DRENZASE-553939 format. One line per 4 residues: their letters; for each residue x, y, z of C-alpha. Coordinates in Angstrom, 3 decimals. Layout:
A> X,Y,Z ~ ... $
END
This chain:
MILL> 13.449,-13.626,4.658 ~ 10.170,-11.713,4.128 ~ 11.657,-8.410,5.462 ~ 14.513,-8.523,2.862 $
RAIR> 11.920,-9.120,0.011 ~ 10.034,-6.032,1.262 ~ 13.232,-4.045,1.239 ~ 14.095,-5.190,-2.233 $
LLWS> 10.640,-4.423,-3.460 ~ 10.525,-0.952,-2.115 ~ 14.173,-0.151,-3.086 ~ 13.628,-1.171,-6.694 $
AAPS> 10.753,1.366,-6.985 ~ 13.089,4.252,-7.062 ~ 16.905,3.243,-6.640 ~ 18.275,6.575,-7.613 $
AMVR> 16.055,8.412,-5.152 ~ 17.090,5.961,-2.438 ~ 20.766,6.641,-3.136 ~ 20.218,10.404,-3.054 $
GAFA> 18.452,10.074,0.270 ~ 21.232,7.868,1.766 ~ 23.899,10.266,0.438 ~ 21.957,13.252,2.103 $
GVLV> 21.830,11.273,5.380 ~ 25.578,10.586,5.233 ~ 26.167,14.230,4.482 ~ 24.128,15.365,7.475 $
MAMG> 25.780,12.965,9.922 ~ 29.224,13.682,8.575 ~ 28.781,17.375,8.828 ~ 27.376,17.009,12.328 $
AALL> 30.346,15.006,13.438 ~ 32.789,17.418,11.730 ~ 31.019,20.424,13.295 ~ 31.380,19.159,16.841 $
GLSG> 34.790,17.893,16.171 ~ 36.043,21.119,14.638 ~ 34.322,23.091,17.424 ~ 36.101,21.044,20.123 $
WFIT> 39.407,21.417,18.298 ~ 38.900,25.246,17.905 ~ 38.081,25.721,21.603 ~ 40.957,23.550,22.622 $
ATGA> 43.506,25.170,20.182 ~ 42.517,28.741,21.104 ~ 42.793,27.931,24.855 ~ 46.212,26.387,24.251 $
AGLM> 47.295,29.400,22.178 ~ 46.293,31.755,24.903 ~ 48.095,29.753,27.562 ~ 51.240,29.802,25.393 $
GVGI> 50.957,33.568,24.917 ~ 50.451,33.389,21.105 ~ 46.712,34.029,21.055 ~ 47.086,37.244,19.073 $
AFDV> 48.766,35.380,16.329 ~ 46.245,32.488,16.242 ~ 44.175,32.360,13.103 ~ 40.480,32.259,14.342 $
FRPS> 38.976,33.212,10.987 ~ 39.382,30.045,8.906 ~ 38.121,27.726,11.774 ~ 35.288,30.082,12.398 $
AGIR> 34.334,30.077,8.670 ~ 34.592,26.214,8.766 ~ 32.200,26.029,11.694 ~ 29.735,28.317,9.972 $
FLAL> 30.126,26.349,6.679 ~ 29.388,23.083,8.463 ~ 26.458,24.510,10.426 ~ 24.839,25.874,7.316 $
GRAA> 25.745,22.812,5.257 ~ 24.152,20.645,7.915 ~ 20.881,22.540,7.802 ~ 20.811,22.462,3.995 $
GRYA> 21.625,18.641,4.029 ~ 18.917,17.973,6.506 ~ 16.458,19.652,4.245 ~ 17.723,17.651,1.273 $
ERLW> 17.621,14.425,3.241 ~ 13.932,15.043,4.231 ~ 13.109,15.960,0.587 ~ 14.937,13.062,-1.091 $
THDA> 13.997,10.355,1.435 ~ 10.312,11.261,1.535 ~ 10.336,11.375,-2.286 ~ 11.896,7.880,-2.409 $
TLRA> 9.503,6.649,0.148 ~ 6.442,7.979,-1.838 ~ 7.599,6.380,-4.931 ~ 8.124,3.053,-3.151 $
LARL> 4.728,3.237,-1.553 ~ 3.110,4.002,-5.041 ~ 4.812,0.707,-6.178 ~ 3.623,-1.126,-3.193 $
RVVL> -0.023,-0.163,-3.859 ~ 0.337,-1.552,-7.383 ~ 1.528,-4.839,-5.827 ~ -1.298,-4.914,-3.458 $
MADF> -3.777,-4.434,-6.142 ~ -2.109,-7.058,-8.331 ~ -2.349,-9.498,-5.417 ~ -6.014,-8.888,-4.952 $
ARKP> -6.555,-9.183,-8.678 ~ -5.192,-12.599,-8.668 ~ -7.737,-13.781,-6.031 ~ -10.871,-15.734,-7.221 $
MAEL> -13.956,-13.571,-7.739 ~ -15.816,-15.461,-5.028 ~ -13.276,-14.475,-2.442 ~ -13.081,-10.768,-3.575 $
RRLR> -16.984,-10.601,-3.206 ~ -16.694,-11.744,0.361 ~ -14.334,-9.072,1.233 ~ -15.764,-6.231,3.296 $
GSAL> -14.572,-2.797,2.113 ~ -14.027,-1.420,5.508 ~ -11.984,-4.285,6.724 ~ -9.926,-4.396,3.483 $
LVRI> -9.285,-0.672,3.811 ~ -8.059,-0.913,7.376 ~ -5.689,-3.730,6.417 ~ -4.302,-1.897,3.424 $
TADV> -3.922,1.358,5.255 ~ -2.137,-0.286,8.240 ~ 0.139,-2.538,5.986 ~ 1.280,0.383,3.881 $
DALD> 1.855,2.590,6.927 ~ 3.950,-0.158,8.581 ~ 6.052,-0.623,5.544 ~ 6.550,3.133,5.299 $
GVLL> 8.839,2.785,8.260 ~ 11.129,0.183,6.499 ~ 12.839,3.017,4.618 ~ 12.460,6.030,6.627 $
RLVL> 13.285,4.606,10.024 ~ 15.406,1.544,9.232 ~ 17.095,1.130,5.898 ~ 18.107,4.598,4.974 $
PLLA> 19.353,5.545,8.554 ~ 21.240,2.330,8.775 ~ 22.912,2.802,5.478 ~ 23.711,6.558,6.248 $
GLAS> 25.110,5.460,9.718 ~ 27.351,2.740,8.393 ~ 28.684,4.988,5.773 ~ 29.320,7.849,8.257 $
HALA> 31.222,5.526,10.457 ~ 33.357,4.318,7.699 ~ 34.128,7.893,6.848 ~ 34.758,8.821,10.474 $
FALL> 37.037,5.909,10.945 ~ 39.227,6.938,7.879 ~ 39.403,10.545,8.977 ~ 40.093,9.802,12.718 $
WWLV> 42.822,7.368,11.626 ~ 44.359,10.148,9.410 ~ 43.855,13.240,11.529 ~ 43.974,11.847,15.161 $
APQI> 45.316,8.480,15.874 ~ 44.648,4.763,14.801 ~ 43.866,3.787,18.358 ~ 41.114,6.292,18.780 $
AGAV> 39.642,5.460,15.274 ~ 39.618,1.848,16.097 ~ 38.120,2.430,19.506 ~ 35.322,4.589,18.131 $
ALGY> 34.368,2.192,15.291 ~ 34.677,-1.068,17.362 ~ 32.807,0.510,20.336 ~ 29.889,1.738,18.309 $
LLGG> 29.717,-1.465,16.214 ~ 29.754,-3.873,19.177 ~ 27.777,-1.659,21.656 ~ 25.088,-0.859,19.075 $
AVVF> 24.828,-4.469,17.941 ~ 24.365,-5.648,21.526 ~ 21.686,-3.009,22.350 ~ 19.722,-3.469,19.091 $
ARLI> 19.849,-7.367,19.328 ~ 18.330,-7.121,22.755 ~ 15.671,-4.676,21.608 ~ 14.849,-6.876,18.570 $
RRST> 14.504,-9.946,20.810 ~ 12.173,-8.074,23.191 ~ 10.129,-6.040,20.811 ~ 9.429,-8.191,17.734 $
ALAA> 6.661,-10.262,19.320 ~ 5.281,-7.183,21.092 ~ 5.140,-5.111,17.902 ~ 3.445,-7.832,15.983 $
QAET> 0.831,-8.227,18.770 ~ 0.320,-4.510,18.842 ~ -0.313,-4.307,15.115 ~ -2.687,-7.185,15.221 $
QAQT> -4.620,-5.644,18.156 ~ -4.644,-2.228,16.423 ~ -6.205,-3.653,13.298 ~ -8.661,-5.634,15.373 $
LRRQ> -9.600,-2.421,17.195 ~ -10.202,-0.521,13.900 ~ -12.347,-3.375,12.520 ~ -14.372,-3.486,15.807 $
MLGL> -14.930,0.139,15.797 ~ -15.950,0.427,12.159 ~ -18.302,-2.567,12.649 ~ -19.934,-0.972,15.739 $
IRGQ> -20.347,2.370,13.876 ~ -21.913,0.760,10.855 ~ -24.077,-1.715,12.852 ~ -24.896,0.512,15.781 $
RGAI> -28.555,0.382,15.212 ~ -28.718,-3.254,14.849 ~ -26.542,-3.740,17.906 ~ -29.012,-1.591,19.939 $
LQGT> -32.120,-3.422,18.624 ~ -30.523,-6.781,19.301 ~ -29.289,-5.853,22.676 ~ -25.641,-6.631,21.904 $
LPQR> -24.246,-3.103,22.275 ~ -22.814,-3.651,25.776 ~ -21.213,-6.879,24.717 ~ -19.539,-5.294,21.621 $
AAEI> -18.520,-2.290,23.725 ~ -16.851,-4.653,26.255 ~ -15.047,-6.463,23.443 ~ -13.610,-3.088,22.107 $
TQTE> -12.541,-2.148,25.661 ~ -10.766,-5.487,26.077 ~ -8.992,-5.029,22.771 ~ -7.951,-1.547,23.661 $
TTLR> -6.594,-2.657,27.059 ~ -4.560,-5.264,25.343 ~ -3.289,-2.891,22.826 ~ -2.405,-0.357,25.348 $
AAHD> -0.503,-2.897,27.405 ~ 1.431,-4.032,24.296 ~ 2.270,-0.338,23.533 ~ 3.383,0.453,27.082 $
TLDR> 5.694,-2.672,27.076 ~ 7.041,-1.723,23.679 ~ 7.727,1.902,24.833 ~ 9.552,0.510,27.827 $
AERN> 11.702,-1.696,25.688 ~ 12.473,1.357,23.458 ~ 13.322,3.577,26.530 ~ 15.602,0.841,27.915 $
AAMG> 17.367,0.704,24.366 ~ 17.907,4.437,24.558 ~ 19.401,4.141,27.957 ~ 21.613,1.329,26.667 $
LSAV> 22.764,3.500,23.762 ~ 23.437,6.427,26.087 ~ 25.506,4.134,28.289 ~ 27.481,2.922,25.220 $
VAVL> 28.149,6.599,24.255 ~ 29.204,7.423,27.671 ~ 31.511,4.484,28.028 ~ 32.958,5.115,24.603 $
VALV> 33.584,8.822,25.230 ~ 35.284,7.869,28.474 ~ 37.474,5.393,26.729 ~ 38.454,7.903,23.929 $
LWLA> 39.192,10.376,26.701 ~ 41.516,7.980,28.483 ~ 43.179,7.018,25.225 ~ 43.638,10.504,24.083 $
DGLV> 45.005,11.590,27.468 ~ 47.626,8.778,27.280 ~ 48.613,9.823,23.826 ~ 48.962,13.450,24.792 $
QNGA> 50.927,12.535,27.971 ~ 53.296,10.441,25.779 ~ 53.608,13.312,23.341 ~ 52.169,11.266,20.438 $
LSPA> 49.232,13.611,20.020 ~ 48.643,17.334,20.669 ~ 45.597,18.406,22.694 ~ 43.614,19.979,19.797 $
PAAL> 43.378,16.801,17.630 ~ 42.748,14.816,20.778 ~ 39.746,17.080,21.351 ~ 38.694,16.664,17.805 $
GLFA> 38.591,12.841,18.244 ~ 36.661,13.133,21.504 ~ 33.914,15.372,20.128 ~ 33.737,13.386,16.889 $
ALAL> 33.112,10.217,18.994 ~ 30.318,12.150,20.779 ~ 28.767,13.383,17.635 ~ 28.611,9.874,16.167 $
AETL> 26.029,9.000,18.617 ~ 23.570,10.620,16.197 ~ 23.878,7.620,13.888 ~ 22.508,5.159,16.445 $
LPLR> 19.695,6.988,18.116 ~ 17.500,7.466,15.122 ~ 17.326,3.632,14.631 ~ 15.523,2.887,17.827 $
RGVA> 12.002,3.315,16.478 ~ 12.702,1.384,13.316 ~ 14.206,-1.541,15.154 ~ 11.328,-1.666,17.620 $
EIGR> 8.855,-1.740,14.751 ~ 10.464,-4.763,13.023 ~ 7.796,-7.108,14.301 ~ 5.079,-4.826,12.908 $
IQVA> 6.832,-4.499,9.665 ~ 7.275,-8.302,9.348 ~ 3.538,-8.703,9.859 ~ 2.596,-6.403,7.208 $
ARRI> 5.273,-7.765,4.852 ~ 3.934,-11.347,5.271 ~ 0.397,-10.259,4.436 ~ 1.511,-8.313,1.363 $
LGTP> 4.306,-10.567,0.120 ~ 3.328,-13.876,1.517 ~ 2.416,-15.274,-1.972 ~ 5.137,-14.751,-4.575 $
IQTV> 4.096,-12.710,-7.449 ~ 3.734,-14.780,-10.538 ~ 4.501,-13.278,-13.897 ~ 2.024,-14.294,-16.581 $
ATPP> 3.041,-14.207,-20.160 ~ 0.936,-11.795,-22.183 ~ -0.580,-13.357,-25.312 ~ -0.011,-11.634,-28.616 $
APHP> -2.506,-9.009,-29.913 ~ -5.585,-10.787,-31.090 ~ -7.167,-10.838,-34.599 ~ -10.775,-11.524,-34.258 $
TARG> -12.365,-13.735,-36.885 ~ -15.983,-13.365,-35.860 ~ -18.229,-11.426,-33.580 ~ -20.363,-12.455,-30.492 $
LVVR> -20.008,-14.930,-27.768 ~ -19.864,-18.734,-28.469 ~ -19.784,-21.334,-25.701 ~ -19.265,-25.112,-26.309 $
DLTV> -19.552,-27.954,-23.789 ~ -18.782,-25.771,-20.752 ~ -18.366,-27.168,-17.341 ~ -18.074,-24.729,-14.427 $
PHPA> -16.811,-26.077,-10.970 ~ -18.286,-25.007,-7.624 ~ -16.224,-22.213,-6.101 ~ -16.205,-23.956,-2.623 $
RDTA> -16.818,-27.628,-3.177 ~ -15.291,-30.352,-5.391 ~ -18.433,-30.488,-7.621 ~ -19.620,-28.950,-10.803 $
LIHG> -22.322,-26.294,-10.884 ~ -22.845,-26.348,-14.743 ~ -22.362,-29.332,-17.104 ~ -22.034,-29.380,-20.932 $
LSLD> -23.496,-25.925,-21.555 ~ -23.479,-24.607,-25.206 ~ -24.886,-21.279,-26.326 ~ -24.439,-18.588,-28.962 $
VAPG> -24.984,-14.821,-28.448 ~ -24.850,-13.025,-31.769 ~ -24.288,-9.275,-32.071 ~ -27.424,-7.309,-31.525 $
KTVA> -29.077,-10.172,-29.749 ~ -30.021,-10.872,-26.079 ~ -29.963,-14.280,-24.442 ~ -31.302,-14.712,-20.952 $
LRSP> -30.139,-17.471,-18.499 ~ -32.855,-18.682,-16.230 ~ -32.653,-20.808,-13.094 ~ -33.565,-20.479,-9.363 $
SGSG> -31.352,-18.259,-7.152 ~ -28.154,-19.953,-5.950 ~ -28.036,-22.448,-8.931 ~ -24.747,-20.879,-10.415 $
KSTL> -25.864,-18.134,-12.685 ~ -23.450,-15.642,-11.247 ~ -20.525,-18.166,-11.249 ~ -21.202,-18.933,-14.861 $
LDAL> -20.957,-15.329,-15.820 ~ -17.749,-14.992,-13.862 ~ -16.378,-17.970,-15.952 ~ -17.398,-16.292,-19.193 $
AGLH> -15.650,-13.148,-18.035 ~ -12.430,-15.057,-17.413 ~ -12.796,-14.581,-13.525 ~ -13.562,-18.257,-12.620 $
PATG> -11.977,-21.487,-13.881 ~ -13.875,-23.541,-16.391 ~ -13.485,-26.320,-18.851 ~ -14.773,-26.167,-22.397 $
DICL> -14.630,-23.619,-25.140 ~ -15.345,-19.812,-24.609 ~ -14.943,-17.823,-27.692 ~ -14.952,-14.053,-27.733 $
NGLQ> -15.288,-12.582,-31.284 ~ -14.061,-15.938,-32.669 ~ -10.995,-16.353,-30.418 ~ -10.650,-18.528,-27.312 $
LNAW> -10.960,-16.525,-24.061 ~ -7.303,-17.441,-23.017 ~ -5.968,-16.090,-26.230 ~ -7.001,-12.506,-25.367 $
PERE> -4.683,-10.281,-23.389 ~ -6.286,-8.866,-20.337 ~ -6.568,-5.203,-21.576 ~ -7.857,-6.113,-25.000 $
MRAI> -10.425,-8.516,-23.531 ~ -11.842,-5.926,-21.031 ~ -12.050,-3.472,-23.964 ~ -14.613,-5.657,-25.684 $
LTLV> -16.255,-7.537,-22.706 ~ -17.981,-5.909,-19.756 ~ -19.478,-7.691,-16.695 ~ -21.971,-5.994,-14.431 $
PQRT> -22.102,-8.234,-11.353 ~ -25.055,-8.535,-9.023 ~ -23.190,-6.652,-6.300 ~ -23.036,-2.955,-7.322 $
ALIG> -19.475,-1.389,-6.867 ~ -19.652,2.255,-6.465 ~ -17.030,4.758,-4.923 ~ -17.319,7.755,-2.551 $
GTIR> -17.213,10.748,-4.837 ~ -19.241,12.447,-7.463 ~ -21.550,10.847,-10.057 ~ -18.892,11.956,-12.547 $
DNLA> -16.164,10.177,-10.680 ~ -18.124,6.879,-10.755 ~ -18.846,7.191,-14.435 ~ -15.306,8.112,-15.247 $
LATD> -14.078,4.725,-14.091 ~ -15.460,3.388,-17.472 ~ -13.863,5.808,-19.837 ~ -10.713,7.938,-20.353 $
DSDD> -12.861,10.747,-21.593 ~ -14.343,11.987,-18.273 ~ -15.068,15.460,-19.729 ~ -17.689,14.184,-22.162 $
DQAA> -20.673,15.245,-20.208 ~ -23.056,14.517,-23.170 ~ -22.050,10.885,-23.341 ~ -22.543,10.640,-19.540 $
WNAL> -26.064,12.086,-19.733 ~ -26.808,9.789,-22.627 ~ -25.964,6.735,-20.591 ~ -27.924,8.032,-17.567 $
EAVA> -30.908,8.620,-19.810 ~ -30.616,5.115,-21.262 ~ -31.127,3.595,-17.768 ~ -33.836,6.179,-16.835 $
LDDV> -31.558,7.763,-14.177 ~ -31.103,11.229,-15.691 ~ -33.914,12.954,-13.950 ~ -32.891,11.587,-10.584 $
IRTR> -29.345,12.795,-11.001 ~ -30.481,16.199,-12.127 ~ -32.660,16.693,-8.945 ~ -29.579,15.720,-6.894 $
GGLD> -27.217,18.390,-8.454 ~ -26.108,16.838,-11.645 ~ -22.841,15.041,-12.440 ~ -21.077,16.843,-9.609 $
ARLG> -23.476,15.547,-6.880 ~ -21.523,13.752,-4.330 ~ -22.161,10.220,-2.998 ~ -20.980,8.712,0.242 $
EGGA> -18.755,5.663,0.761 ~ -19.866,2.833,-1.365 ~ -22.312,5.077,-3.272 ~ -24.308,6.063,-0.158 $
GLSG> -27.012,8.547,-1.048 ~ -28.555,6.368,-3.814 ~ -31.198,3.698,-3.349 ~ -30.411,0.120,-4.336 $
GESR> -32.171,0.480,-7.657 ~ -30.478,3.797,-8.446 ~ -27.074,2.359,-7.623 ~ -27.812,-0.539,-9.970 $
RLAL> -28.719,1.808,-12.814 ~ -25.699,3.932,-12.205 ~ -23.498,0.769,-12.634 ~ -25.293,-0.083,-15.727 $
ARAI> -24.858,3.478,-17.096 ~ -21.098,3.010,-16.450 ~ -21.204,-0.170,-18.488 ~ -22.815,1.630,-21.400 $
LRKP> -19.995,4.226,-21.435 ~ -17.508,1.418,-22.016 ~ -19.357,0.502,-25.326 ~ -18.617,-3.167,-25.082 $
MILL> -19.155,-5.667,-27.845 ~ -20.145,-8.273,-25.324 ~ -22.151,-7.370,-22.179 ~ -22.740,-9.734,-19.285 $
LDEP> -25.534,-8.730,-16.939 ~ -26.203,-10.427,-13.540 ~ -29.834,-9.700,-12.698 ~ -29.647,-6.074,-14.110 $
TEGL> -33.184,-4.891,-13.073 ~ -33.128,-6.337,-9.428 ~ -35.002,-3.777,-7.251 ~ -36.934,-2.197,-10.136 $
DAPL> -40.640,-2.389,-10.953 ~ -41.642,-4.104,-14.090 ~ -42.366,-0.996,-16.185 ~ -39.021,0.603,-15.117 $
ARRV> -37.195,-2.574,-15.742 ~ -38.466,-2.815,-19.303 ~ -37.559,0.690,-19.898 ~ -34.039,0.167,-18.625 $
LHGI> -33.487,-2.990,-20.704 ~ -34.842,-1.192,-23.816 ~ -32.566,1.651,-23.093 ~ -29.485,-0.577,-22.875 $
RTAL> -30.281,-2.126,-26.106 ~ -30.864,1.165,-27.877 ~ -27.614,2.515,-26.557 ~ -25.647,-0.633,-27.578 $
PEAA> -27.500,-1.937,-30.740 ~ -24.616,-4.116,-31.836 ~ -23.727,-5.635,-28.549 ~ -24.038,-9.311,-27.723 $
ILTA> -25.918,-9.262,-24.340 ~ -26.173,-12.215,-22.040 ~ -28.203,-11.867,-18.782 ~ -28.582,-13.948,-15.678 $
SHRE> -32.301,-13.556,-14.966 ~ -35.124,-14.917,-12.899 ~ -37.534,-11.969,-13.447 ~ -40.220,-12.140,-16.215 $
AETQ> -39.437,-8.565,-17.469 ~ -35.876,-9.650,-18.220 ~ -36.808,-12.902,-20.087 ~ -39.648,-11.115,-22.055 $
MADQ> -37.064,-8.670,-23.477 ~ -34.601,-11.506,-24.514 ~ -34.457,-12.915,-27.924 ~ -33.709,-16.380,-26.440 $
TIDL> -34.103,-17.873,-22.910 ~ -32.025,-20.823,-21.830 ~ -33.105,-22.806,-18.739 ~ -30.000,-23.822,-16.916 $
QSYI> -31.903,-26.473,-15.004 ~ -31.038,-28.830,-17.928 ~ -27.253,-28.304,-17.292 ~ -27.141,-28.563,-13.489 $
END
């Protein structure tokens, strides 16, 4: 079951923190039940002592101290519960984000490039938020509740009567199971529908905000607004129905508590009348039964969101995570890039893009691949970077591509794709993605100078100048050059560039290419090009038309 897989994944992230959180939850519930039970026993016992005329001899100090201890202990336990359960949840969510990124890393590069950042962010945020409730509103309260009932059963059996202990345990077990089963049956589909509509609404709103100008110019703004209104109406209706189901569950649980308390009162009255139980322990059992209602009520929200949690879990964990064996550390025997008899399949069709390609890129040399747009240059670079399947031999520094562990391969090979990937943040933040030494300002400025971007960055405020989402604030050519500067900071031995000077005029393109070669004099550089400036700067040009 997908829900159990999600629980196992989250629990394994911090099992000791989970146990601490569950223990604190049991402590809070146990102290709450003991507090109400002891208070009931104390009131009843003092009243009985007064009626018997021995009130002056009744010890009120120790029960009062016990009540104060339980009240303070419950408050401290509640604080510890919040602290430990949220610590456990944050650890689990950190693990979940790693799983999400690993899942996306396994997808083909062509699929990753089709993803829209806003839609992907909406999905990840909503899914992580949904699975947040697995621990805080479902698993930990359920474990704490079951443990509290087991402890209460043992104490009521010992201190009060087996009949009352059995009635409390059985009543809450059966009554809670019936109410929650009915809630699950009514809410699962509704919660899933509400989650789907909520994500649709977020995507529609983001799309409208981003494309507002185009929608106005094309006259589609009323239609898109109507679609958003319809989605919101459907979402609101699902939420209203879900809230009614949850309120009905609350009424059902209240009815279970009322019936159970009446049953305990009837049993206690019979035992007291028969002389099998004194009034004070009977009151303890009655108030303990009432206090144990706290173990059921917090579960309502978590149970009502099971449908939403399942939708998120299926998206995140629908494909089993495959463990790939890590190759041993490589021992390079040569330098540069060597390709022999390479065939690259089309990413979407059962045909080949490239047939029988062979090439050599020696250290310090630049080779340009030339062919019309859409003929497979980008896919070929993806294959050479290990991001797309291919048949034939690809050797990096004398070793086959599949013999390199991922980390070691990325340390010597860098691909700058045609689609620039920048993040919202400072220039320094974007450059820091390439190196662990983000404090080396001189290296950053050298890289920016190499791509003729240093003057532009200085006029914008330097390395701490902020960019918007996706690098907003820079032109297309400036964004391209910032990505190239980031690649230079990696100091790769093999550099793959997909149309590196797109959007630049010819003089600036030649200056940028010369700067890259000056900054990386020993790198083997392979470019996918269709501009004359790029092919003129290359030591060799290969026309891919012969291999298509």
